[in-house]
N, C-alpha and C positions, 0 to 999 in steps of 0.2 A: 346413532352413535357415529356412523361414518361421516356424517356432515360436521361433527364436532372435531374430527381429527386435525384439520388445519389449525384450529384455535388451540387445541391441546398441545400440539408439537411446537407451535409458535411460543406458547407460554413456557414450555420446557426450555426452549432455546434462550429465552430471556433469563430464566433462572440459572442456566448453566454458564452464560457468557457475559452478563452485564448486571451491574448494580445501578445503572442509570440508562435512561432512554437515549441520551446524547452520547453515542459512541461512534468512532470513526470506522470506515471500511478499511479492510486490510487485504494485502495480497501476499501470496506465498513466494512468487517470483518478484520480490520487491526491487531487485536490481534492474528489472525491465520496465519499471515506472519510478525512477529514482526521485523525481521532483515531488512526488506525493509524500516522500519520507524525509527529505532534507533539501531545502532550497539551495544550500551550498553546492549540491551536486549538479546544478545548472551548468551546462557546458563541460561536464566531466566526461569527455570522450575525445577520440581522435577524429578530427574533421571540422567542418564549418556549420553544418545543419544536421540535426538528428530529429527524426519523427518516430513516435511510438504509439501503438494502440494496444488495448488490453480488454479482455472480457473474462468475467468470473461468474460461474453458476454454482450455488451452494444450497444444500438441503433439498434438491429436486427429487431425490428418492423418497422423501417423506412428505414434502409439501406440494409436490406436483407443480401445477401452474402457478402456485403461490411461492415458488422458490425465490431465494435471494439472488438477484442478478445485478452485477456491477460492470459498467463499462468505463473506460478511461482513455483519453488521448493526450498527447503532449507534443510540443515542438520547441526546439531550442536553436538559437543562433549564437555563434561565437565570433566576436569581432577579431579579425586577424591583424591586430595592431600591437606592436611592442613584443619584445622577446621574452621578457621576464614577468610581465603582468598581463593577464587576460581578463577581459570583461565579457560576460555572456548574458543574454536575455532569454527567458523561457515562458511558455504558457502551458498549463495543463488543466484539464477539466474532468470531473468525476460525475457519473450518472448512476444512481443506485436506486433499485426498486425492490421492496421487501414486503413479503407477507400478504395476508388476505385483505388487509386494509389498504393495500396499494400505497405503502409508505414510500415516497419518492424524495430523493435528495439530488440536487444539482449544485455544483460548485464550478466557478470560473476563476482561475488564479494566474497572476503574473508574478514571475520571479526573476531575480537578477543575482549575479554572483561576481565577485572579484577574486581572482586567484593570483597569488604572488609566488613565483617559482624562485627557489633558493639554490643557487649553484649552476653548474654548466648544463644547459638543456640537452647537449649531445651525449652526456654521460649520466651516471647515477646522480639523482638530485631529489630534494624535498620540495613540496609545495604546500601552501596553506591557503585555504579559501574561506570566504564568508559569504553567506547568501541571505536574502530577504524575500519574503513572499507576501503579497497583498491580494485578497480575493473577495468575491461576493458569492452568495449562494442563497438557495431557498429550499425549504422542505414543504411537501404537500402530503395530505392524507385525505382519504375518501371517508368523510363523516357519515355518508349514507350507509356504509358497511358496518357501522358500530352495531353491536348486539346488546340491547338494553334488557333489563329485567330477566325473565325466564329464558330469553334467547341467548344469554351470556352466562355460562356456568361459572365464570371466574369473577363475576361482579361481586365485590366485597362490601359494597355500600351503595347509597343512592348516587346515580351518575350525575355529572355536571350538566347543567342545562345546555342544550345544543347551541343556543344563542350566545353562550359564553365561550364557545370554541371557534377558533379560526381554522380554516382548512389550509392555509398557507402562511409560512413564516419566512421572512427574508432577513439576511444578516450579512455583516462584513467580518473579515477574518484576517489575521496577521500571524506570520511565522518567521522564524530566524534559525540559522544553522551555521555550523562550522565543519570543516573537513580538513584532514591532513593526509597527504599522499607521499609515498616514496616509490620511485620507479628506477629501474636499471636497464641496461642494454641487454641483459640476459633473461628478461621476462620476469625476474623476481620483483615483486611489488607488494606493498601493503597499503591499506586504507583504513582510517579510523575517523568516524564522524559522529556528530551529535546535533540534535535539533529540538527546538521547543515550538510547538504548534498551539494555535488558539490563544495567543498572548492576551487578547482582549476579552476572552471568554464570552462570546455572544450568547444571547438568550434565545433558546429554540423552543420555548413553550408554546403550545397551541392554545393554551388557556389565557384569557385576557387578564386573569387575576393571579397567575402563578409565574414562577421562573424555573427554567430548566437550562442551566448554563452548559455550554459546550466546554468541558473541562480541559485543562492543559493536557496535551499529549507530549511525552518526552520519548524521543527515539535515540538509541545508541546503536551504531552498526559498525561492522568491521569485516574485512576479508584479507586474506593473504594468498598470493599466487606463488607456489613453490615449484620451480622447474624440476622435473624428474628426468627428462631427456630433452632432446632438441624439439620434439613434437608434443610432449606430454607434460602436463602440470597438475599438481594437486592444489585444490582451492578450498580451504576451510573458511567458513563464514558464519556470521551471526547477526541477528537483529533483535534488539530488546526494545519493547514498547511498553510504556506505562501511561495509563489514563484513568483518572479517578482512582478507584480501588482495584482496577483491572490491570494485571501485568501479564505479558506474554513474551516468551523467548522462542525464537526460531533459529536453529543452529544445525550445522551438518557439514558434510564433505562432498565436494564435486571433483570429478576428473575432467580436465580440459585438454582436448586433443586438437592440435593444429594440423590441418591437412598438408601444409607445406611450412617448413621452418622459417621461410623468409616473408610470409604474409600473415594477415590477421584472420583468415578464414578458419573457423573452429567448430567443434562439436563438444558440448559440455553436458555431462550427465551427473546428477546428484541425488543423494539420499539425505533427507533432513528430518528432524523431529521438532515438534511444536508443543509447548506447554499451554494449558488452558486452566482457568479458574472454574471450579464447580463446587458441589456440596462437599467433596472430599478434600478440598484444598487445591493447591497447585499440583497438577499431574502432567506427565508426558504422555499424552493420549492422542496426538495427531501425528501421522507420519506422511511425509511428502516425497513423491518421486518427481524429479524435475529434469527437463531436457531443453536445451537451447542450441540452435545451430545458426551460424552467420556465414553467408557466402556472398562475396561480391557486394558487401555493404547491406545485404538484405538479411534481416533477423527474423527467425520464427522460434517461438518458445511454447512449451506446454508443461503443465504440472498437474498432478493428481494428488489430492489430499484424502486420506482415509481417517475418519474420526472413530477411534476405538473406545467407545463408552456406552452408556445406557442406550443412547440413540445412535444406531449404526448408520452413519451417513457418509457422503462423499462430496467432494468439490472438484470442479474442473476449471482450469485457467488457461487462456490462450493469449499469446503475445505476438505482435508483428512490429517490425521497425525497418527504417531505412536511413542510412547515413550518407550525406553528400560531402565529398571532399575527404573521404576516409583514406587512410594510407593503403 
């Protein structure tokens, strides 16, 4: 029975979280890997170059070595030309490894954005940005780890012949997004953005005779920074994601403390909730503790997810970053 635990928990994960095998990876600290959620956020920072890295480990308390592990890297460059219009280029890549079958996903993406500022850049003003993303990727699975017949208690019928299964699938992918920002000289700001991913819906089926399209993913995100004092701000935020029949909402409130009122060094602590779809419908059953600190253009972030449901599990997420030319 112990040997069947990874399969059992993996099956429960699929039942609780997905109606399709083609679902995107997600991050709780989405603002620390913004290109994955909206290509219009390319170049959305103070500076010329921004580099980010991220790692997430989920379900390790249940699946052990077969836990879901996701890594991501990104880099952006903002052309310092023009006062009211900014053009930026970015790159980001996702590496995901999941489950006993060693299901691996790799994506490599190029994004670009054009941001038009409206108003006096030295004072309060709006900006509107549009972004496009083009990428390539592949998925791999270890067919040698399939359990046929009596070795697989979840087999509901005769398995597909091994010769009809591919161990690797390659695809191209396209996304687009919009973002609206409002900034002031008093640190009050808000942002609202939307993106559509997988415009071309690539086929990710490992079977030569079937199709498993990567469904459209729609993201809607927003946040507001509200100054409480010269050094402290309240930052409510949300991220809504919809893909196929799966919808998820991440929302909460963070406190952002600036070490000095005249520079950008800060410590941000937050408490968020996340809804998930399962047998009982949509429920608020994931709670997230988040912490991010940025000092002298070096960023370090950490979040802890607690999944409060039938499967009592946890997720850990780490972020690092560096900005060149920051104020």
